[in-house]
GUGU-275493 format. One record per residue: x, z, y of N, C-alpha, C in turn; residue in three letters. Coordinates in steps of 0.05 Angstrom, whole numbers, plus 32768, in hexadecimal, padded with zeros to 4 digits. Each point is the difference from the previous one (the first is absolute). Layout:
BEGIN
XZYXZYXZYALA...
***
This chain:
BEGIN
7BCD7FF47C7B801C80027FFF800D7FE58000MET80187FFF800C800E7FE78002800D7FF97FE5GLU80037FE77FFC800E7FF77FE7801E80058003LYS800C80077FEB801D80048000800D7FEC7FEEARG80187FF8800880107FEF7FEF800C80117FEAARG80097FF27FEC800C800F7FEA801B800B8007LYS800E7FF38014801A800980087FFF80188012SER7FE98005800D7FFE801780127FFF801A7FF1GLU800C8015800C7FFF801A7FF47FE4800B8004LYS7FF780107FED7FE5800B80037FFF80168016PRO7FEE7FFE80127FFC801480157FE47FFF8009HIS7FF8801380107FE5800280097FFA7FEB8014TRP7FEB7FF17FFD7FF97FEA80127FE480038009VAL7FFC7FFF801B7FE57FFF800B7FFD7FE6800ETHR7FEB7FF17FFB7FFD7FE6800C7FFD8001801EPRO80117FEF800E7FFE7FFD801C800B80178011GLY800A80157FF4800A8017800F801E80008000VAL800C800B7FEC801D80007FFC800580057FE3PHE80197FFC7FF9800880057FE4801C80098000SER8007800E7FEB801C80087FFC8004801D800AGLY8014800D7FF38005801C8006800B8003801DALA80127FEE8008800C8001801B7FEB7FFD8015VAL7FEF7FEC7FFD7FEB7FFC80147FEC80178000GLN7FFB800C7FE97FEE80177FFF800C80178010THR801A80057FFD800D8016800F80007FFA801DGLN80047FE7800880007FF9801C7FE48004800CGLU7FEB7FF97FF17FE58003800A7FF9801D8003ARG800A80117FEE7FFA801C80028012800F8014LEU80137FF2800B8012800C80148017800E7FF3GLY80057FFC7FE78017800C7FF380177FEC7FFFGLN8018800B800480177FEE7FFF801180087FE8GLU800B7FED7FF2801280067FEA8019800F800APRO800B80107FEF80188010800780177FEE8007VAL80047FEA7FF280167FEE80067FFD7FF4801BSER7FE77FFA80087FFB7FF5801B800780148016HIS7FF9801A7FFB800680158013801E80048003ALA800E7FFF7FE9801E80028001800C7FE9800FLEU7FF67FE87FFC800B7FE9800D7FFB8002801EALA7FE9800A80087FFA8004801D80138015800CGLN800580157FF180128015800A801C7FF48004ALA800A7FF07FED801A7FF3800280017FED8018GLU7FEA7FF180047FFF7FEE80178000800F801AGLU7FF280168001800080118018801B800B8006GLN800E800A7FEB801B800B800580137FEA8009SER7FFD7FE87FF580117FE980097FFA7FF9801DGLU7FE67FFF80067FF87FFA801C800A80158013LEU7FFE80197FF9800A80158011801E7FFD8004ILE800F7FFA7FEB801D7FFB800280067FE88013GLY7FF07FEB7FFD80047FE980117FFA8007801DLYS7FEB800F80047FF88008801C80168010800CILE800B80147FF280158011800B80197FEF8006THR80077FED7FEE80187FF080067FFB7FEE8018SER7FE77FF580027FFA7FF0801880018010801ALEU7FF680197FFE800180118018801D80068008GLU801180057FEC801C80048006800D7FE7800CGLN7FFA7FE97FF5800A7FE7800B7FF67FFC801DASP7FE7800780057FF57FFD801B800F80138013MET800580187FF7800E80138012801D7FF68006GLN800E7FF67FEC801B7FF580057FFF7FE88012THR7FEC7FEF7FFD7FFD7FE980127FFA8009801CLEU7FEF801480037FFA800A801B801A800C800DGLN8010800E7FF08019800A800B80127FEA8009ARG80027FEB7FEF80117FE980077FF57FF28019GLN7FE67FFE80027FF47FF480178007800F801ALEU7FFF801B7FFE800780108017801E7FFC8008GLN80117FFF7FEC801C7FFB800580047FE5800EGLU7FF37FEB7FF680027FE5800C7FF58000801CTRP7FEA800F80057FF68001801B8014800E8013GLU800E80157FF68014800C801180177FED8006LYS80087FF17FEB80167FEC80047FF77FEB8013LYS7FE77FF77FFE7FF57FEC80128000800A801DTRP7FF7801880048000800C801B801C8001800BALA801380097FEF801C80018009800B7FE48007HIS7FF97FEC7FF080087FE480057FF47FF6801APHE7FE7800680057FF37FF78019800D800D8018VAL8007801A7FFE800D800D8017801C7FF48005LYS800E7FFB7FEA801B7FF580027FFF7FE3800CALA7FED7FF07FF77FFE7FE5800A7FF78000801ESER7FEF801380077FF88002801C801780088011GLN801080137FF680188009800F80147FE98003ARG80047FF07FEB80137FE980017FF57FEB8013ASP7FE67FFC80007FF47FEC801180038008801EARG7FFC801A80058004800A801C801D7FFD8008GLU801280067FEE801D7FFE800780077FE28006HIS7FF77FEE7FEF80057FE480057FF47FF6801ALEU7FE8800A80067FF37FF98019801180098018TYR800B80187FFE8011800A801680197FF08002GLN800C7FF87FEA80187FEF80007FFA7FE5800DVAL7FEA7FF47FF97FF87FE6800C7FFC8003801DVAL7FF3801680097FFB8004801D801B8003800FLEU8012800F7FF4801A8004800E800F7FE68001SER7FFF7FF07FEB800D7FE680007FF47FED8015LEU7FE5800280037FF27FEF801380088008801CLYS8002801A80058008800A801B801C7FF78006LYS801180037FED801C7FF8800380027FE28006GLU7FF17FF07FF280007FE380047FF57FF9801BTRP7FEA800E80097FF57FFB801B801480078016GLU800E80177FFC80148007801480167FEC8002MET800A7FF67FE980157FEB80007FF57FE6800DGLU7FE87FFA7FFA7FF47FE7800B7FFD8003801FARG7FF7801780097FFE8004801D801B8000800EASP8015800B7FF3801B7FFF800C800A7FE48001GLU7FFB7FF07FEC80087FE480007FF17FEF8014ASN7FE8800780067FF07FF18014800A8005801CARG80088018800680088008801B801C7FF68006HIS800F7FF77FEE801B7FF7800680007FE5800CARG
***
């Protein structure tokens, strides 16, 4: 048997194996009731966190879809504006070429 200090509480001691009531219960596969309750509370907290994170993820996915729609609309509008400006530049170029040709022939 291992030597005990005077300050230690008396409990069953086997040399080189384990000692103490908690360690004995752990070795036998038994869990204290307080430990089981703490695990149940942790699990309920984790489940709550998981559900809140899932809800956050769903809202973020919805927001992402909305932004993708806005982006597609923006791309279409910018492409339409670019095409319009290209047509304006072409018409101005043709007008300028016609005036230049008229001035050359005079």
